[in-house]
Structure formats: structure tokens, C-alpha cells
TIDRENPA-481096 format. One line per 8 residues: number of its first residue (from 1); for each residue x, y negated, z negated of C-alpha. Coordinates in steps of 0.2 Angstrom, whole numbers, padded with zeros to 4 digits, m for minus. Layout:
N
NUM) X Y Z; ...
This chain:
697
1) m0094 m0032 0036; m0111 m0024 0031; m0120 m0032 0046; m0126 m0019 0059; m0117 m0017 0075; m0125 m0018 0092; m0118 m0010 0108; m0110 m0023 0119
9) m0106 m0026 0137; m0093 m0016 0146; m0076 m0023 0146; m0070 m0014 0162; m0073 m0028 0174; m0058 m0036 0183; m0054 m0055 0183; m0056 m0063 0200
17) m0039 m0068 0207; m0045 m0077 0222; m0045 m0096 0221; m0058 m0108 0228; m0058 m0113 0246; m0051 m0129 0242; m0034 m0121 0244; m0037 m0119 0263
25) m0043 m0137 0265; m0027 m0143 0256; m0017 m0134 0269; m0026 m0142 0283; m0024 m0159 0275; m0006 m0156 0273; m0004 m0153 0292; m0014 m0169 0295
33) m0002 m0179 0284; 0013 m0172 0293; 0006 m0180 0309; 0003 m0196 0300; 0020 m0197 0294; 0027 m0195 0311; 0017 m0210 0317; 0020 m0221 0303
41) 0038 m0219 0299; 0040 m0238 0297; 0029 m0237 0281; 0042 m0225 0273; 0040 m0206 0272; 0041 m0202 0254; 0032 m0218 0248; 0017 m0214 0259
49) 0016 m0196 0253; 0018 m0200 0234; 0005 m0214 0235; m0008 m0203 0244; m0005 m0189 0231; m0008 m0202 0216; m0023 m0209 0225; m0031 m0192 0227
57) m0029 m0189 0208; m0037 m0205 0204; m0051 m0205 0217; m0056 m0187 0222; m0062 m0184 0240; m0080 m0182 0234; m0082 m0199 0227; m0095 m0209 0236
65) m0085 m0225 0235; m0070 m0218 0244; m0079 m0208 0258; m0089 m0214 0273; m0098 m0205 0287; m0089 m0203 0303; m0096 m0202 0321; m0100 m0184 0320
73) m0110 m0186 0304; m0096 m0179 0292; m0087 m0188 0278; m0071 m0196 0285; m0055 m0196 0276; m0050 m0213 0268; m0032 m0209 0272; m0034 m0206 0290
81) m0023 m0214 0303; m0036 m0226 0308; m0036 m0235 0291; m0018 m0240 0293; m0009 m0251 0281; m0025 m0260 0274; m0029 m0244 0265; m0011 m0243 0258
89) m0011 m0260 0251; m0028 m0257 0243; m0022 m0241 0235; m0006 m0250 0229; m0017 m0263 0221; m0027 m0251 0212; m0012 m0241 0206; m0005 m0257 0198
97) m0021 m0262 0189; m0022 m0244 0182; m0004 m0245 0176; m0008 m0261 0167; m0023 m0254 0158; m0012 m0239 0153; 0001 m0250 0146; m0011 m0260 0136
105) m0019 m0244 0129; m0002 m0237 0125; 0003 m0252 0115; m0014 m0252 0106; m0012 m0234 0101; 0006 m0237 0096; 0000 m0251 0085; m0013 m0241 0076
113) m0001 m0226 0074; 0012 m0237 0065; m0002 m0243 0053; m0008 m0225 0050; 0010 m0218 0047; 0011 m0228 0031; m0003 m0216 0023; 0005 m0200 0030
121) 0022 m0192 0027; 0033 m0190 0042; 0035 m0172 0037; 0017 m0169 0039; 0016 m0177 0056; 0031 m0168 0062; 0024 m0152 0055; 0008 m0155 0064
129) 0017 m0159 0080; 0027 m0143 0079; 0011 m0133 0076; 0003 m0141 0091; 0018 m0138 0101; 0020 m0120 0096; 0001 m0117 0100; 0002 m0125 0117
137) 0017 m0114 0121; 0008 m0099 0115; m0008 m0103 0125; 0003 m0107 0141; 0011 m0090 0139; m0006 m0081 0137; m0013 m0091 0152; 0002 m0086 0162
145) m0001 m0068 0158; m0019 m0069 0162; m0016 m0078 0178; m0007 m0062 0184; m0022 m0052 0180; m0024 m0035 0190; m0006 m0037 0197; 0001 m0034 0180
153) m0010 m0019 0178; m0002 m0011 0193; 0015 m0017 0189; 0015 m0011 0171; 0029 0002 0171; 0031 0018 0161; 0047 0020 0151; 0060 0033 0156
161) 0059 0050 0149; 0074 0046 0137; 0062 0034 0128; 0050 0047 0123; 0055 0047 0105; 0065 0030 0104; 0061 0018 0090; 0066 0000 0093
169) 0077 m0009 0080; 0086 0008 0076; 0100 0010 0088; 0114 0020 0079; 0126 0021 0093; 0125 0002 0096; 0128 m0001 0077; 0143 0010 0078
177) 0150 0000 0092; 0148 m0016 0081; 0159 m0008 0068; 0145 m0003 0056; 0149 0013 0046; 0147 0021 0029; 0128 0023 0031; 0125 0005 0037
185) 0124 0011 0055; 0107 0018 0051; 0101 0000 0045; 0087 m0008 0054; 0092 m0022 0066; 0078 m0031 0075; 0086 m0044 0086; 0080 m0052 0102
193) 0077 m0039 0115; 0073 m0025 0103; 0055 m0023 0109; 0050 m0012 0123; 0041 m0019 0139; 0035 m0002 0146; 0023 0011 0141; 0029 0026 0132
201) 0023 0043 0140; 0022 0059 0129; 0033 0073 0133; 0029 0084 0148; 0021 0098 0138; 0014 0087 0124; m0003 0094 0116; m0015 0085 0105
209) m0011 0090 0087; m0022 0102 0078; m0035 0095 0066; m0032 0094 0048; m0029 0105 0038; m0023 0117 0051; m0011 0104 0058; m0002 0102 0041
217) 0005 0119 0043; 0006 0122 0062; 0013 0109 0074; 0017 0110 0093; 0035 0112 0096; 0034 0101 0112; 0027 0087 0102; 0043 0083 0092
225) 0061 0081 0097; 0069 0096 0088; 0079 0111 0096; 0076 0129 0091; 0094 0129 0084; 0089 0114 0072; 0074 0124 0066; 0084 0140 0063
233) 0098 0131 0054; 0087 0120 0042; 0096 0123 0026; 0088 0112 0013; 0075 0118 0001; 0060 0109 0010; 0067 0112 0027; 0070 0131 0026
241) 0052 0136 0025; 0050 0134 0044; 0047 0147 0057; 0047 0145 0076; 0034 0155 0084; 0033 0153 0103; 0026 0136 0106; 0023 0132 0088
249) 0032 0128 0072; 0024 0135 0056; 0027 0129 0039; 0025 0142 0025; 0024 0132 0009; 0015 0147 0001; 0029 0159 0004; 0033 0172 m0009
257) 0051 0167 m0009; 0059 0163 m0027; 0063 0145 m0022; 0047 0141 m0014; 0039 0124 m0015; 0026 0130 m0027; 0039 0137 m0039; 0050 0121 m0037
265) 0035 0110 m0041; 0030 0120 m0056; 0048 0119 m0062; 0048 0100 m0061; 0031 0099 m0071; 0038 0110 m0085; 0054 0099 m0086; 0043 0084 m0088
273) 0033 0093 m0102; 0018 0098 m0092; 0010 0115 m0089; 0011 0114 m0070; 0010 0102 m0056; m0009 0100 m0057; m0006 0090 m0073; 0004 0077 m0065
281) m0011 0065 m0063; m0015 0067 m0082; 0003 0061 m0085; 0000 0045 m0074; 0008 0052 m0058; m0001 0048 m0042; 0011 0040 m0029; 0028 0048 m0025
289) 0042 0041 m0015; 0051 0056 m0007; 0069 0051 m0001; 0075 0062 0013; 0060 0073 0012; 0065 0087 0023; 0049 0090 0034; 0037 0085 0021
297) 0034 0102 0012; 0035 0094 m0005; 0021 0081 m0002; 0011 0094 0008; 0010 0105 m0007; 0006 0091 m0020; m0008 0085 m0009; m0019 0098 m0016
305) m0016 0090 m0033; m0022 0073 m0027; m0004 0067 m0027; 0001 0055 m0012; 0019 0057 m0007; 0027 0044 0005; 0042 0051 0015; 0056 0039 0019
313) 0072 0044 0029; 0085 0037 0041; 0081 0036 0059; 0086 0052 0068; 0087 0054 0087; 0083 0073 0085; 0076 0084 0072; 0069 0069 0063
321) 0061 0072 0046; 0050 0057 0048; 0043 0062 0065; 0039 0080 0060; 0031 0074 0043; 0020 0062 0053; 0016 0076 0065; 0010 0086 0051
329) m0002 0072 0046; 0008 0067 0030; 0013 0049 0025; 0031 0044 0032; 0041 0030 0038; 0059 0026 0043; 0068 0018 0030; 0087 0016 0027
337) 0092 0019 0009; 0110 0011 0012; 0112 m0007 0011; 0095 m0016 0010; 0080 m0015 m0001; 0065 m0006 0005; 0050 m0016 0010; 0040 m0011 m0006
345) 0036 m0021 m0021; 0045 m0018 m0037; 0036 m0006 m0049; 0028 0003 m0035; 0030 0022 m0037; 0026 0034 m0052; 0040 0046 m0046; 0055 0046 m0034
353) 0061 0062 m0028; 0077 0067 m0020; 0081 0085 m0015; 0097 0086 m0005; 0093 0069 0002; 0112 0066 0006; 0112 0050 m0004; 0129 0046 m0013
361) 0121 0039 m0029; 0139 0037 m0036; 0145 0025 m0022; 0144 0006 m0021; 0145 0005 m0040; 0128 0013 m0042; 0118 m0001 m0033; 0107 0013 m0025
369) 0102 0019 m0042; 0097 0001 m0046; 0086 0001 m0031; 0077 0017 m0037; 0075 0008 m0054; 0067 m0007 m0045; 0054 0004 m0036; 0050 0015 m0052
377) 0036 0010 m0063; 0039 0009 m0082; 0039 0027 m0088; 0041 0034 m0071; 0052 0049 m0066; 0067 0051 m0055; 0070 0069 m0049; 0087 0074 m0041
385) 0090 0091 m0034; 0108 0094 m0029; 0123 0106 m0031; 0131 0091 m0040; 0119 0093 m0054; 0123 0111 m0057; 0135 0109 m0072; 0142 0126 m0072
393) 0147 0124 m0054; 0153 0106 m0057; 0165 0112 m0070; 0174 0122 m0056; 0173 0107 m0044; 0181 0091 m0050; 0173 0080 m0037; 0156 0086 m0041
401) 0159 0084 m0060; 0165 0066 m0057; 0149 0062 m0047; 0138 0070 m0060; 0146 0061 m0074; 0145 0044 m0065; 0126 0046 m0062; 0122 0052 m0079
409) 0131 0038 m0088; 0125 0025 m0076; 0107 0031 m0078; 0109 0030 m0097; 0115 0012 m0095; 0099 0007 m0086; 0089 0014 m0101; 0084 0031 m0092
417) 0081 0046 m0103; 0088 0063 m0096; 0073 0074 m0100; 0080 0090 m0093; 0093 0098 m0082; 0090 0116 m0075; 0100 0124 m0062; 0102 0111 m0048
425) 0088 0099 m0054; 0089 0085 m0066; 0074 0074 m0071; 0075 0056 m0079; 0062 0045 m0086; 0063 0026 m0085; 0060 0017 m0101; 0043 0009 m0104
433) 0051 m0003 m0117; 0059 m0019 m0111; 0068 m0021 m0128; 0079 m0006 m0123; 0088 m0018 m0111; 0092 m0030 m0125; 0098 m0017 m0136; 0112 m0012 m0125
441) 0130 m0016 m0129; 0137 m0032 m0120; 0144 m0028 m0103; 0136 m0010 m0102; 0125 m0007 m0087; 0117 m0019 m0074; 0111 m0036 m0080; 0093 m0041 m0079
449) 0088 m0051 m0063; 0085 m0070 m0065; 0068 m0077 m0060; 0075 m0082 m0043; 0083 m0064 m0040; 0067 m0055 m0045; 0057 m0056 m0029; 0042 m0044 m0031
457) 0040 m0040 m0013; 0057 m0041 m0003; 0058 m0039 0015; 0074 m0029 0020; 0084 m0040 0008; 0101 m0035 0004; 0102 m0023 m0011; 0103 m0032 m0028
465) 0114 m0026 m0042; 0103 m0032 m0056; 0088 m0024 m0064; 0071 m0031 m0057; 0053 m0031 m0062; 0055 m0035 m0080; 0047 m0052 m0078; 0032 m0045 m0068
473) 0015 m0045 m0076; 0013 m0028 m0068; 0025 m0020 m0081; 0013 m0007 m0087; 0019 0011 m0092; 0011 0024 m0081; 0004 0033 m0096; m0007 0017 m0099
481) m0013 0015 m0081; m0030 0020 m0076; m0029 0038 m0071; m0033 0044 m0053; m0046 0043 m0045; m0052 0029 m0056; m0036 0020 m0052; m0043 0016 m0035
489) m0056 0004 m0043; m0044 m0004 m0056; m0051 m0011 m0072; m0054 m0029 m0076; m0038 m0032 m0085; m0028 m0024 m0071; m0037 m0035 m0058; m0034 m0050 m0068
497) m0016 m0048 m0066; m0019 m0050 m0047; m0030 m0065 m0049; m0046 m0055 m0045; m0063 m0052 m0053; m0072 m0036 m0053; m0086 m0043 m0043; m0074 m0048 m0029
505) m0067 m0030 m0027; m0085 m0023 m0029; m0091 m0034 m0014; m0076 m0029 m0004; m0079 m0011 m0007; m0098 m0012 m0002; m0094 m0021 0014; m0081 m0008 0019
513) m0091 0007 0015; m0104 0000 0027; m0091 m0004 0040; m0084 0014 0039; m0101 0021 0042; m0103 0010 0057; m0085 0013 0064; m0088 0032 0063
521) m0104 0031 0073; m0093 0022 0087; m0079 0034 0087; m0086 0045 0101; m0084 0046 0120; m0102 0042 0121; m0098 0023 0119; m0088 0024 0135
529) m0101 0033 0145; m0117 0027 0153; m0127 0033 0138; m0143 0022 0137; m0142 0019 0119; m0130 0017 0104; m0124 0033 0096; m0136 0037 0082
537) m0143 0051 0072; m0148 0061 0087; m0131 0062 0094; m0118 0074 0087; m0107 0064 0074; m0088 0065 0075; m0081 0078 0064; m0075 0072 0047
545) m0057 0077 0050; m0055 0070 0068; m0043 0057 0061; m0028 0060 0049; m0015 0046 0051; m0023 0029 0050; m0013 0013 0052; m0022 m0003 0045
553) m0012 m0017 0052; m0020 m0031 0040; m0025 m0021 0025; m0030 m0035 0013; m0036 m0027 m0003; m0035 m0009 0005; m0054 m0009 0007; m0053 0003 0023
561) m0043 0015 0013; m0055 0015 m0002; m0070 0017 0010; m0063 0032 0019; m0060 0040 0002; m0077 0036 m0004; m0084 0044 0013; m0073 0059 0010
569) m0065 0057 0026; m0049 0068 0027; m0037 0054 0031; m0023 0044 0023; m0020 0026 0027; m0003 0016 0030; m0009 0000 0022; 0002 m0014 0030
577) 0003 m0032 0024; 0009 m0044 0037; 0023 m0055 0031; 0014 m0070 0038; m0002 m0068 0027; m0006 m0067 0008; 0004 m0053 m0001; m0009 m0040 m0008
585) 0003 m0026 m0007; 0006 m0025 m0026; m0013 m0023 m0028; m0014 m0009 m0015; 0000 0001 m0023; m0007 m0002 m0040; m0024 0006 m0033; m0014 0022 m0030
593) m0013 0019 m0011; 0003 0018 0000; 0008 0003 0010; 0022 m0008 0016; 0026 m0026 0021; 0029 m0029 0039; 0032 m0043 0052; 0021 m0039 0067
601) 0033 m0048 0079; 0044 m0033 0076; 0042 m0015 0080; 0035 m0004 0066; 0047 0008 0058; 0039 0024 0065; 0041 0036 0080; 0030 0035 0095
609) 0013 0044 0095; 0011 0045 0076; m0006 0037 0072; m0023 0043 0076; m0032 0027 0073; m0025 0009 0073; m0036 m0004 0064; m0034 m0023 0064
617) m0046 m0034 0055; m0042 m0053 0057; m0024 m0049 0062; m0026 m0059 0079; m0032 m0074 0070; m0018 m0073 0057; m0004 m0071 0070; m0011 m0080 0085
625) m0026 m0091 0079; m0016 m0107 0075; 0002 m0104 0080; 0011 m0089 0085; 0029 m0083 0085; 0027 m0069 0098; 0016 m0064 0112; 0000 m0055 0109
633) 0003 m0043 0123; 0019 m0037 0115; 0009 m0033 0100; m0003 m0022 0110; 0012 m0013 0118; 0018 m0009 0101; 0001 m0002 0096; 0001 0008 0112
641) 0018 0015 0107; 0013 0021 0089; m0004 0027 0095; m0007 0046 0099; m0015 0050 0116; m0034 0050 0114; m0031 0039 0098; m0043 0025 0094
649) m0041 0006 0091; m0053 m0004 0081; m0050 m0023 0081; m0062 m0036 0073; m0059 m0054 0076; m0066 m0070 0083; m0075 m0070 0100; m0061 m0079 0110
657) m0047 m0068 0103; m0057 m0052 0106; m0060 m0057 0124; m0042 m0060 0126; m0038 m0043 0118; m0050 m0035 0130; m0039 m0041 0144; m0024 m0034 0136
665) m0032 m0017 0133; m0037 m0016 0152; m0019 m0019 0156; m0014 m0005 0145; m0027 0006 0154; m0037 0009 0138; m0055 0013 0138; m0063 m0002 0129
673) m0080 m0009 0124; m0084 m0025 0115; m0097 m0022 0101; m0107 m0037 0094; m0109 m0040 0075; m0126 m0046 0071; m0127 m0064 0063; m0108 m0066 0065
681) m0096 m0076 0076; m0085 m0061 0077; m0085 m0045 0088; m0077 m0028 0088; m0066 m0021 0101; m0067 m0002 0101; m0053 0006 0112; m0047 0024 0116
689) m0030 0027 0123; m0030 0040 0138; m0020 0055 0139; m0007 0050 0153; 0004 0064 0157; 0022 0063 0164; 0025 0074 0179; 0037 0088 0177
697) 0053 0085 0187
């Protein structure tokens, strides 16, 4: 990764679709053969044609032994009418001899295979055969795609306008038709046919988002699917700090209102026992999961205190919390907090926040609170703001009082300590001591998960009713963890938990720091111009804040994330760990970053046009190198969906896969260049998505 990069050859050339001239010769020969058949019906129409075809396969026309000079000095056809039945008999004899040889070879091979099978298990042979079969099928699919070439570029259709904000795998109306209800209609369902096969165009009046940090507080109204009425009627604490100003939506987190985000954050800090929110890091808080985040104002405010807040909310066709939060340049993803575990490891977040998040914590026998406990690190905090927690109001409302009593008692049964309750906000602290679970009275509270139930990184598994994480080596109280920003490095004892040495992480960091410097020099339109040299010191460098939302599709140790922070680039990274590869997601989250587990044969849980840069290092080899479960081109369509207009794609992989990826990039109408990596068998593919507008109707 530290090797220098060199400017490569343009990838804009088209593949030739014209076959060789042999196809015209073949048509002429077919015509001659039809005439032969009319003259030699006695020899049998179908037999004669089949024998000629097999003979041509065995003895090509250019073989000296099968061709002779005619009267005109040209090579004569050995199957011409003049040769008659002698040629036919000669051909039949050769075919019989060939079949005998083939049978002998087949019997010999079968004999040796029978001997060798005694030293190999049938399962291994079958597994190897299946891998070979899957790879052949994959290769044939890609060859079929490539054989269509430029025709597919022309035929690649744009999605209809109603798909501008559509997210595959989240179809609420379809789930309702299936009879799902009570929140399960928002669940993620990635079945066959859930992928899109068209290119999503931005809305008619779409504009490139403003650069950070301006884009955090001001977004273009046309870029998100929200009506003026939805803006004006936003009622929750984090939503109400919005104003619609002509073409823009402004978020005033610094408002002088009594219940502003600043006052609210300050109140939470005091309830924990801190002076203010700037002391969260000293208390061990770095990453926060914000359930039903409004439009991200809580996370936007805490960002100045070096806290990283991940917003998770249900899919919403209009007025989406996730879409607006990502448009502001803040971490967010679609996640249904209803019936399945979120794709995060156990013990992942220092704080979980819910302010009017519309989750009924008292329902389903408290199983949703058990999921919160799974995600919280030991000593972590659960903050719940709701009218239900207002005890004075609850005394006058029996339903609210019943809800509050259930949550309070259930939290206590899970060894949570109620630190404080003020107005409509309550703060609990998860226990740091495992012995608390064994000190409970028999039958009180959820039981501890068995080893088979306690999966560290579940992938949309049904919710579990048992307490997880107690058997993990990562059970470390947040107060004892390395404080941010030193947490990004992790100490030797913390790395040992993940099976790593400090030298391995240091080398990874060194390589990625060099790679980020090289990447940044290439993120310029100069690479797609006829500029005679590679962008260097004499060229204007891209601004440090040109990228905000970064999607790392195969994050490994989170090296790209760490390198961007070291380079002081104003970006956050969604670190994705593919389900088909090694699971480094617990390591990434322990470093103080955010990330998620994902199967790249499925659509990513986000809205269209939500990332400025998509990065993939070794992903193509992982997913398509030996065997594949889906098509590479489908993956590229998904990248195009989540990438903003004028956004960038950086792919590093082996040369054959990069060449195939360049063809797919051309089909998607991306500007693309291949960049060589010195002393390496890998190359870089640098792409930029054009700003294609939909015509107003």
C-alpha cells in the first residue's frame, strides 16, 4: 500500500463487437453444403451434415494434410462433391479410431481416480467440484455480459422517477400485504428480485450538497424527500430545530430555546455526574447509537466534543430521518428495531440514546431492552427521553405509569442502575460486574445466554431473550478502556484480545497513511483530462473537506478510517465487514469507529445518493475471485445507487478483476482510469460518477 502509484492508460476504449471474417466464410460453406445434400440424398441428409461438422472440429480447414491445391491454385475443400463417398468412409474410419482412443483414456483416468479417492474424502472432492462449478457459472455470466459490450451501455435504462428514494429490501406496503404488523412491516426482507436493474437518477432540482461543515446545518430541500408540511410539523426534540428557507432547510442547533440540543446534552452530562458534554470522553464515552435520531441534531452537536453518533431508524418513504441525517454528513443507516438483532457485535457502543424514538420498550416481554443491553459495553449508558418517564404526568396517566414501572423494574433485573430521572429524561448505567447477574434472585430477569446463543456478530438474527456478551473477552468497562483519541491505536493487551500484535497494526497504519496521500492526489478531474503528467505538487490539491461520507466496503482493520483521521481529513467512514470474509468488526468498533456487518450480494441499508466516496480494497477478490454467489455487475449497480453525483470510487484489486471492473464502470457511464501500483500485481481503478440529470416533465 505504501508503493508509489503511476498514471495508467485510459479505460475509455470500447470492446470490438465485430467477429472475424470466418463467419462470412461459414455462411458460404453452409450454402455449398445445402447443394451437396440435394445431390447426395442417398447418403442420408442428417448423417452427412453431422459427420462433416465433427470432421471440421477434428481437422480444421487450414491443416496441410486435409487440403490440396485446386486447378485455380486455391485450396480445395476436402468435403467438396468431387470427393464423394470415399471421403465419407475415410472420415468415418478416423472418427471410430478417435472414439476408441477416447474410451481408453477415459477408462485409464477412471482407474487412477478410483485409486486416488482412497486418500481424499468424498466431501472434499464434492466441495471442490461445487467450487469449480460455481466459478464456471460465474465466469460464463461475466462472459455473457461482456459479449453484449456496448449494446448494454446503450440499453442500460434509468429507473422511473418513483425510484428516486427507493431502498431495496425495505418494502413496507408489500410486507403489510403479507400480513406483517406491529412494527415487523419495517423489517428488512432481501429476497430474490429485491435488487434494482436500472440506474437511479437524482430528483429534477437536485444540487450538489454544500461542503462540510456548512452542509451540516444547511441542506437543499430538493435533495431529500420531505414536504414543507413535514418540516413545519416536526414535533420531537431533535426535529423541531428546523426551518424551511426558500430552497434550503436550516438546522439551528445553537438556538437560544430553553430545550435546545445544547441544554439537553448538558442535562444528560450532569445526570451522569459530569460537568458538561465535553467531559463525555473522559468518562469513556466515544461511540453513541441514536435510535430514532430525528434528523441527527444530537449527533451533530456532540461531534464538536469528538463523539461519534450513529443514527439508526426505520425505513420511511418520506421525511426519512436516515436520509436527512446522511444528507447533513452524519453517520446513519436504516435499521429496524422491532424483531431482529441489529448487525453490530455485542458490547459495541458506550451509550444508547432514545429521544421520542417511538419504541415500545415495555412490549414483547422487554426483549427490545435485552437487545439494548447486548449492544451496550459494560458501564455504558442508556438515555431515554419520553413523556412516559415524567413521573408527575405518569401519576395522572395509568397507561404511562404502567409502562414506566415495567421499564424501571426490567432494567433493574438486568443489573442496570438508574442514575437519575429529571423531567422527561431517565439515565441508566449498565453493570460492569458480571457477579451482579449471579446475585439476582432465581427467576428474576433474563437468563444469561449459552455459548451457542451468544454470537458476537449476528447478522439480522431474531431477537434473543437472554443476556449476551458475558462470555466475551471484550467485556471491559468503558472507564478502563483507552480514552479517545488514543483508543484508535489500542494498547497491546486490547490488541491481544483480537489476536493481533502491535507491530501488525503499526504496519497497517503506515501503509494506509501512504495510501491516503496517494488517493488524495488522484481525486481530481485532472486524472480524467489530457493533462500530460500525474497530479503533483504543482497542481492545486483537492480541499481537505471535499469528502464527508465515506463507505469502505471491505474495511479490514479500519485502516482507511484511521489514516483519514491522521491526515485530518474532515470525513467519517462507514466501515463495512463482508459476511463472506474474516470478521474484524469488533476490532473496528473497539477502536472507536463505526461499522456494520453486511452481505454484498444484498442491497446496503441506505438511501440513494448518500456517500461521497466508495472504497473497496480486495473486495472483488473476496467476492468473485474463487467463487461467487452473485454477479459483479449487480454490485456495481448498487455502488452507483448509493454514490452521490460527482462522487468517487476507488477499487484496488488484482489486474484481471480490475480490467473486468473497468468494463462495468464504462457501462455505468463513469469516468474511469486504471492506475498502476509499482512492484505489485494489483492496480487501482479510479472512477467518478457523472451528474446525470432527469429532464423535467
